[in-house]
mmCIF file as Biopython writes it, N, C-alpha, C and O atoms, coordinates in Angstrom:
data_model
#
loop_
_atom_site.group_PDB
_atom_site.id
_atom_site.type_symbol
_atom_site.label_atom_id
_atom_site.label_alt_id
_atom_site.label_comp_id
_atom_site.label_asym_id
_atom_site.label_entity_id
_atom_site.label_seq_id
_atom_site.pdbx_PDB_ins_code
_atom_site.Cartn_x
_atom_site.Cartn_y
_atom_site.Cartn_z
_atom_site.occupancy
_atom_site.B_iso_or_equiv
_atom_site.auth_seq_id
_atom_site.auth_asym_id
_atom_site.pdbx_PDB_model_num
ATOM 1   N N  . MET A ? 1  ? 93.500  76.030  116.274 1.0 0.0 1  A 1 
ATOM 2   C CA . MET A ? 1  ? 94.261  75.236  116.358 1.0 0.0 1  A 1 
ATOM 3   C C  . MET A ? 1  ? 95.682  76.137  116.207 1.0 0.0 1  A 1 
ATOM 4   O O  . MET A ? 1  ? 95.679  76.981  115.310 1.0 0.0 1  A 1 
ATOM 5   N N  . LYS A ? 2  ? 96.984  75.993  117.098 1.0 0.0 2  A 1 
ATOM 6   C CA . LYS A ? 2  ? 98.046  76.990  117.266 1.0 0.0 2  A 1 
ATOM 7   C C  . LYS A ? 2  ? 98.898  76.439  116.891 1.0 0.0 2  A 1 
ATOM 8   O O  . LYS A ? 2  ? 99.110  75.336  117.396 1.0 0.0 2  A 1 
ATOM 9   N N  . ARG A ? 3  ? 99.848  76.965  115.768 1.0 0.0 3  A 1 
ATOM 10  C CA . ARG A ? 3  ? 100.808 76.374  115.143 1.0 0.0 3  A 1 
ATOM 11  C C  . ARG A ? 3  ? 102.058 76.605  116.123 1.0 0.0 3  A 1 
ATOM 12  O O  . ARG A ? 3  ? 102.016 77.623  116.813 1.0 0.0 3  A 1 
ATOM 13  N N  . ASN A ? 4  ? 103.075 75.824  116.237 1.0 0.0 4  A 1 
ATOM 14  C CA . ASN A ? 4  ? 104.120 76.384  116.757 1.0 0.0 4  A 1 
ATOM 15  C C  . ASN A ? 4  ? 105.329 76.858  115.630 1.0 0.0 4  A 1 
ATOM 16  O O  . ASN A ? 4  ? 105.585 76.650  114.443 1.0 0.0 4  A 1 
ATOM 17  N N  . LYS A ? 5  ? 105.947 77.690  116.866 1.0 0.0 5  A 1 
ATOM 18  C CA . LYS A ? 5  ? 106.761 78.616  115.552 1.0 0.0 5  A 1 
ATOM 19  C C  . LYS A ? 5  ? 108.453 77.843  116.064 1.0 0.0 5  A 1 
ATOM 20  O O  . LYS A ? 5  ? 108.797 77.564  117.212 1.0 0.0 5  A 1 
ATOM 21  N N  . VAL A ? 6  ? 109.234 77.661  114.812 1.0 0.0 6  A 1 
ATOM 22  C CA . VAL A ? 6  ? 110.295 76.297  114.712 1.0 0.0 6  A 1 
ATOM 23  C C  . VAL A ? 6  ? 111.336 77.661  114.480 1.0 0.0 6  A 1 
ATOM 24  O O  . VAL A ? 6  ? 111.385 78.348  113.460 1.0 0.0 6  A 1 
ATOM 25  N N  . GLU A ? 7  ? 112.082 77.824  115.632 1.0 0.0 7  A 1 
ATOM 26  C CA . GLU A ? 7  ? 113.223 78.830  115.685 1.0 0.0 7  A 1 
ATOM 27  C C  . GLU A ? 7  ? 114.348 78.576  115.455 1.0 0.0 7  A 1 
ATOM 28  O O  . GLU A ? 7  ? 114.821 78.047  116.461 1.0 0.0 7  A 1 
ATOM 29  N N  . LEU A ? 8  ? 115.279 78.676  114.453 1.0 0.0 8  A 1 
ATOM 30  C CA . LEU A ? 8  ? 116.273 78.305  114.146 1.0 0.0 8  A 1 
ATOM 31  C C  . LEU A ? 8  ? 117.800 78.962  115.000 1.0 0.0 8  A 1 
ATOM 32  O O  . LEU A ? 8  ? 117.904 80.181  115.138 1.0 0.0 8  A 1 
ATOM 33  N N  . ASP A ? 9  ? 118.847 78.064  115.496 1.0 0.0 9  A 1 
ATOM 34  C CA . ASP A ? 9  ? 120.252 78.937  116.014 1.0 0.0 9  A 1 
ATOM 35  C C  . ASP A ? 9  ? 121.204 78.737  114.769 1.0 0.0 9  A 1 
ATOM 36  O O  . ASP A ? 9  ? 121.976 77.830  114.457 1.0 0.0 9  A 1 
ATOM 37  N N  . VAL A ? 10 ? 120.812 80.067  114.115 1.0 0.0 10 A 1 
ATOM 38  C CA . VAL A ? 10 ? 121.608 80.317  113.203 1.0 0.0 10 A 1 
ATOM 39  C C  . VAL A ? 10 ? 122.348 81.695  112.948 1.0 0.0 10 A 1 
ATOM 40  O O  . VAL A ? 10 ? 121.798 82.790  112.830 1.0 0.0 10 A 1 
ATOM 41  N N  . ASP A ? 11 ? 123.803 81.405  112.883 1.0 0.0 11 A 1 
ATOM 42  C CA . ASP A ? 11 ? 124.187 82.378  112.814 1.0 0.0 11 A 1 
ATOM 43  C C  . ASP A ? 11 ? 124.953 83.315  111.366 1.0 0.0 11 A 1 
ATOM 44  O O  . ASP A ? 11 ? 125.132 84.486  111.030 1.0 0.0 11 A 1 
ATOM 45  N N  . PHE A ? 12 ? 125.121 82.460  111.045 1.0 0.0 12 A 1 
ATOM 46  C CA . PHE A ? 12 ? 125.144 82.781  109.163 1.0 0.0 12 A 1 
ATOM 47  C C  . PHE A ? 12 ? 124.019 82.590  108.270 1.0 0.0 12 A 1 
ATOM 48  O O  . PHE A ? 12 ? 123.242 81.719  108.660 1.0 0.0 12 A 1 
ATOM 49  N N  . ILE A ? 13 ? 123.670 83.243  107.021 1.0 0.0 13 A 1 
ATOM 50  C CA . ILE A ? 13 ? 122.635 82.327  106.208 1.0 0.0 13 A 1 
ATOM 51  C C  . ILE A ? 13 ? 123.460 82.328  105.111 1.0 0.0 13 A 1 
ATOM 52  O O  . ILE A ? 13 ? 124.098 83.345  104.838 1.0 0.0 13 A 1 
ATOM 53  N N  . ALA A ? 14 ? 123.585 80.745  104.049 1.0 0.0 14 A 1 
ATOM 54  C CA . ALA A ? 14 ? 124.229 80.982  103.081 1.0 0.0 14 A 1 
ATOM 55  C C  . ALA A ? 14 ? 125.508 80.428  103.222 1.0 0.0 14 A 1 
ATOM 56  O O  . ALA A ? 14 ? 125.597 79.793  102.172 1.0 0.0 14 A 1 
ATOM 57  N N  . GLY A ? 15 ? 126.514 80.257  103.804 1.0 0.0 15 A 1 
ATOM 58  C CA . GLY A ? 15 ? 127.782 79.850  103.874 1.0 0.0 15 A 1 
ATOM 59  C C  . GLY A ? 15 ? 128.113 80.235  104.985 1.0 0.0 15 A 1 
ATOM 60  O O  . GLY A ? 15 ? 127.374 81.006  105.599 1.0 0.0 15 A 1 
ATOM 61  N N  . GLN A ? 16 ? 129.490 79.728  105.601 1.0 0.0 16 A 1 
ATOM 62  C CA . GLN A ? 16 ? 130.149 79.302  106.556 1.0 0.0 16 A 1 
ATOM 63  C C  . GLN A ? 16 ? 130.925 80.185  107.006 1.0 0.0 16 A 1 
ATOM 64  O O  . GLN A ? 16 ? 131.448 79.695  108.006 1.0 0.0 16 A 1 
ATOM 65  N N  . GLN A ? 17 ? 131.377 81.419  106.806 1.0 0.0 17 A 1 
ATOM 66  C CA . GLN A ? 17 ? 132.078 82.402  106.730 1.0 0.0 17 A 1 
ATOM 67  C C  . GLN A ? 17 ? 131.363 83.996  106.907 1.0 0.0 17 A 1 
ATOM 68  O O  . GLN A ? 17 ? 130.411 84.481  106.295 1.0 0.0 17 A 1 
ATOM 69  N N  . PRO A ? 18 ? 131.887 84.355  107.566 1.0 0.0 18 A 1 
ATOM 70  C CA . PRO A ? 18 ? 130.560 86.015  107.610 1.0 0.0 18 A 1 
ATOM 71  C C  . PRO A ? 18 ? 131.352 86.873  106.400 1.0 0.0 18 A 1 
ATOM 72  O O  . PRO A ? 18 ? 132.538 86.705  106.117 1.0 0.0 18 A 1 
ATOM 73  N N  . LEU A ? 19 ? 130.665 87.599  105.903 1.0 0.0 19 A 1 
ATOM 74  C CA . LEU A ? 19 ? 130.380 88.386  104.653 1.0 0.0 19 A 1 
ATOM 75  C C  . LEU A ? 19 ? 131.983 89.023  104.550 1.0 0.0 19 A 1 
ATOM 76  O O  . LEU A ? 19 ? 132.703 88.927  105.543 1.0 0.0 19 A 1 
ATOM 77  N N  . THR A ? 20 ? 132.254 89.365  103.893 1.0 0.0 20 A 1 
ATOM 78  C CA . THR A ? 20 ? 133.653 90.281  103.761 1.0 0.0 20 A 1 
ATOM 79  C C  . THR A ? 20 ? 132.631 91.207  104.007 1.0 0.0 20 A 1 
ATOM 80  O O  . THR A ? 20 ? 131.452 91.027  104.310 1.0 0.0 20 A 1 
ATOM 81  N N  . THR A ? 21 ? 133.814 93.063  103.676 1.0 0.0 21 A 1 
ATOM 82  C CA . THR A ? 21 ? 133.482 94.008  103.756 1.0 0.0 21 A 1 
ATOM 83  C C  . THR A ? 21 ? 132.947 94.543  102.391 1.0 0.0 21 A 1 
ATOM 84  O O  . THR A ? 21 ? 132.081 95.411  102.284 1.0 0.0 21 A 1 
ATOM 85  N N  . LYS A ? 22 ? 133.675 93.813  101.209 1.0 0.0 22 A 1 
ATOM 86  C CA . LYS A ? 22 ? 132.974 94.403  100.399 1.0 0.0 22 A 1 
ATOM 87  C C  . LYS A ? 22 ? 131.715 93.849  100.219 1.0 0.0 22 A 1 
ATOM 88  O O  . LYS A ? 22 ? 130.966 94.661  99.676  1.0 0.0 22 A 1 
ATOM 89  N N  . GLU A ? 23 ? 131.076 92.557  100.514 1.0 0.0 23 A 1 
ATOM 90  C CA . GLU A ? 23 ? 130.035 92.190  100.044 1.0 0.0 23 A 1 
ATOM 91  C C  . GLU A ? 23 ? 129.069 92.558  101.219 1.0 0.0 23 A 1 
ATOM 92  O O  . GLU A ? 23 ? 127.881 92.301  101.022 1.0 0.0 23 A 1 
ATOM 93  N N  . GLN A ? 24 ? 129.416 93.127  102.417 1.0 0.0 24 A 1 
ATOM 94  C CA . GLN A ? 24 ? 128.764 94.448  103.565 1.0 0.0 24 A 1 
ATOM 95  C C  . GLN A ? 24 ? 128.185 95.448  102.856 1.0 0.0 24 A 1 
ATOM 96  O O  . GLN A ? 24 ? 127.047 95.896  102.997 1.0 0.0 24 A 1 
ATOM 97  N N  . LYS A ? 25 ? 129.296 95.880  101.840 1.0 0.0 25 A 1 
ATOM 98  C CA . LYS A ? 25 ? 128.944 97.029  101.183 1.0 0.0 25 A 1 
ATOM 99  C C  . LYS A ? 25 ? 127.737 97.215  99.919  1.0 0.0 25 A 1 
ATOM 100 O O  . LYS A ? 25 ? 126.827 98.023  99.731  1.0 0.0 25 A 1 
ATOM 101 N N  . GLU A ? 26 ? 128.239 96.058  99.209  1.0 0.0 26 A 1 
ATOM 102 C CA . GLU A ? 26 ? 127.468 95.626  98.169  1.0 0.0 26 A 1 
ATOM 103 C C  . GLU A ? 26 ? 125.975 95.685  98.718  1.0 0.0 26 A 1 
ATOM 104 O O  . GLU A ? 26 ? 125.128 96.480  98.312  1.0 0.0 26 A 1 
ATOM 105 N N  . LEU A ? 27 ? 125.792 94.778  99.644  1.0 0.0 27 A 1 
ATOM 106 C CA . LEU A ? 27 ? 124.157 94.139  100.798 1.0 0.0 27 A 1 
ATOM 107 C C  . LEU A ? 27 ? 123.910 95.531  100.835 1.0 0.0 27 A 1 
ATOM 108 O O  . LEU A ? 27 ? 123.147 95.978  99.978  1.0 0.0 27 A 1 
ATOM 109 N N  . SER A ? 28 ? 124.593 96.590  101.971 1.0 0.0 28 A 1 
ATOM 110 C CA . SER A ? 28 ? 124.041 97.799  102.410 1.0 0.0 28 A 1 
ATOM 111 C C  . SER A ? 28 ? 123.515 98.587  101.118 1.0 0.0 28 A 1 
ATOM 112 O O  . SER A ? 28 ? 122.344 98.890  100.890 1.0 0.0 28 A 1 
ATOM 113 N N  . ASP A ? 29 ? 124.783 98.885  100.220 1.0 0.0 29 A 1 
ATOM 114 C CA . ASP A ? 29 ? 124.044 99.792  98.652  1.0 0.0 29 A 1 
ATOM 115 C C  . ASP A ? 29 ? 123.043 99.217  97.995  1.0 0.0 29 A 1 
ATOM 116 O O  . ASP A ? 29 ? 122.526 100.014 97.212  1.0 0.0 29 A 1 
ATOM 117 N N  . HIS A ? 30 ? 122.367 97.756  97.985  1.0 0.0 30 A 1 
ATOM 118 C CA . HIS A ? 30 ? 121.153 97.147  97.443  1.0 0.0 30 A 1 
ATOM 119 C C  . HIS A ? 30 ? 120.583 97.555  98.323  1.0 0.0 30 A 1 
ATOM 120 O O  . HIS A ? 30 ? 120.586 98.754  98.042  1.0 0.0 30 A 1 
ATOM 121 N N  . ILE A ? 31 ? 120.184 97.489  99.020  1.0 0.0 31 A 1 
ATOM 122 C CA . ILE A ? 31 ? 119.052 97.793  100.465 1.0 0.0 31 A 1 
ATOM 123 C C  . ILE A ? 31 ? 118.665 99.091  100.806 1.0 0.0 31 A 1 
ATOM 124 O O  . ILE A ? 31 ? 117.625 99.470  101.346 1.0 0.0 31 A 1 
ATOM 125 N N  . LEU A ? 32 ? 120.064 100.003 100.252 1.0 0.0 32 A 1 
ATOM 126 C CA . LEU A ? 32 ? 119.428 101.545 100.458 1.0 0.0 32 A 1 
ATOM 127 C C  . LEU A ? 32 ? 118.874 101.716 99.527  1.0 0.0 32 A 1 
ATOM 128 O O  . LEU A ? 32 ? 117.943 102.513 99.639  1.0 0.0 32 A 1 
ATOM 129 N N  . ALA A ? 33 ? 119.132 101.030 97.964  1.0 0.0 33 A 1 
ATOM 130 C CA . ALA A ? 33 ? 118.388 101.386 96.740  1.0 0.0 33 A 1 
ATOM 131 C C  . ALA A ? 33 ? 116.946 101.163 96.446  1.0 0.0 33 A 1 
ATOM 132 O O  . ALA A ? 33 ? 116.042 101.870 96.001  1.0 0.0 33 A 1 
ATOM 133 N N  . TYR A ? 34 ? 117.082 99.519  96.986  1.0 0.0 34 A 1 
ATOM 134 C CA . TYR A ? 34 ? 115.289 99.251  97.076  1.0 0.0 34 A 1 
ATOM 135 C C  . TYR A ? 34 ? 114.878 100.021 98.044  1.0 0.0 34 A 1 
ATOM 136 O O  . TYR A ? 34 ? 113.854 100.513 97.569  1.0 0.0 34 A 1 
ATOM 137 N N  . LYS A ? 35 ? 115.014 100.454 99.115  1.0 0.0 35 A 1 
ATOM 138 C CA . LYS A ? 35 ? 114.444 101.215 100.171 1.0 0.0 35 A 1 
ATOM 139 C C  . LYS A ? 35 ? 114.208 102.357 99.601  1.0 0.0 35 A 1 
ATOM 140 O O  . LYS A ? 35 ? 113.078 102.679 99.967  1.0 0.0 35 A 1 
ATOM 141 N N  . GLN A ? 36 ? 114.771 103.409 98.689  1.0 0.0 36 A 1 
ATOM 142 C CA . GLN A ? 36 ? 114.718 104.777 98.105  1.0 0.0 36 A 1 
ATOM 143 C C  . GLN A ? 36 ? 113.834 104.264 96.897  1.0 0.0 36 A 1 
ATOM 144 O O  . GLN A ? 36 ? 113.150 105.235 96.573  1.0 0.0 36 A 1 
ATOM 145 N N  . LYS A ? 37 ? 113.443 102.887 95.850  1.0 0.0 37 A 1 
ATOM 146 C CA . LYS A ? 37 ? 112.859 103.009 95.266  1.0 0.0 37 A 1 
ATOM 147 C C  . LYS A ? 37 ? 111.692 102.673 95.717  1.0 0.0 37 A 1 
ATOM 148 O O  . LYS A ? 37 ? 110.797 103.152 95.021  1.0 0.0 37 A 1 
ATOM 149 N N  . LYS A ? 38 ? 111.202 101.844 96.878  1.0 0.0 38 A 1 
ATOM 150 C CA . LYS A ? 38 ? 109.994 101.902 97.308  1.0 0.0 38 A 1 
ATOM 151 C C  . LYS A ? 38 ? 109.474 103.369 98.002  1.0 0.0 38 A 1 
ATOM 152 O O  . LYS A ? 38 ? 108.382 103.936 98.024  1.0 0.0 38 A 1 
ATOM 153 N N  . ASN A ? 39 ? 110.113 103.522 98.266  1.0 0.0 39 A 1 
ATOM 154 C CA . ASN A ? 39 ? 109.469 105.364 99.053  1.0 0.0 39 A 1 
ATOM 155 C C  . ASN A ? 39 ? 108.856 106.330 97.937  1.0 0.0 39 A 1 
ATOM 156 O O  . ASN A ? 39 ? 107.790 106.936 98.042  1.0 0.0 39 A 1 
ATOM 157 N N  . LYS A ? 40 ? 109.810 106.363 96.749  1.0 0.0 40 A 1 
ATOM 158 C CA . LYS A ? 40 ? 109.584 106.895 95.921  1.0 0.0 40 A 1 
ATOM 159 C C  . LYS A ? 40 ? 108.471 106.428 94.681  1.0 0.0 40 A 1 
ATOM 160 O O  . LYS A ? 40 ? 108.205 107.191 93.752  1.0 0.0 40 A 1 
ATOM 161 N N  . VAL A ? 41 ? 108.029 105.422 94.781  1.0 0.0 41 A 1 
ATOM 162 C CA . VAL A ? 41 ? 106.656 104.777 94.499  1.0 0.0 41 A 1 
ATOM 163 C C  . VAL A ? 41 ? 105.531 104.956 95.591  1.0 0.0 41 A 1 
ATOM 164 O O  . VAL A ? 41 ? 104.373 105.106 95.199  1.0 0.0 41 A 1 
ATOM 165 N N  . GLU A ? 42 ? 105.703 104.951 96.417  1.0 0.0 42 A 1 
ATOM 166 C CA . GLU A ? 42 ? 104.559 104.869 97.464  1.0 0.0 42 A 1 
ATOM 167 C C  . GLU A ? 42 ? 104.149 106.568 97.752  1.0 0.0 42 A 1 
ATOM 168 O O  . GLU A ? 42 ? 103.123 106.965 98.303  1.0 0.0 42 A 1 
ATOM 169 N N  . ILE A ? 43 ? 105.455 107.546 97.115  1.0 0.0 43 A 1 
ATOM 170 C CA . ILE A ? 43 ? 105.061 108.871 97.188  1.0 0.0 43 A 1 
ATOM 171 C C  . ILE A ? 43 ? 103.866 109.514 96.257  1.0 0.0 43 A 1 
ATOM 172 O O  . ILE A ? 43 ? 102.880 110.145 96.637  1.0 0.0 43 A 1 
ATOM 173 N N  . LYS A ? 44 ? 104.305 109.116 94.762  1.0 0.0 44 A 1 
ATOM 174 C CA . LYS A ? 44 ? 103.418 108.937 93.613  1.0 0.0 44 A 1 
ATOM 175 C C  . LYS A ? 44 ? 102.013 108.903 94.071  1.0 0.0 44 A 1 
ATOM 176 O O  . LYS A ? 44 ? 101.101 108.759 93.257  1.0 0.0 44 A 1 
#
């Protein structure tokens, strides 16, 4: 039996306002650090 995938029409997650510049920078830095940590673990 095939399940239907429900797709939501969402512009923003967890809030009504878009992210501030500071929040965007913090999120970007966090993702970059995560990717670097992940790549470092895979190399070993």
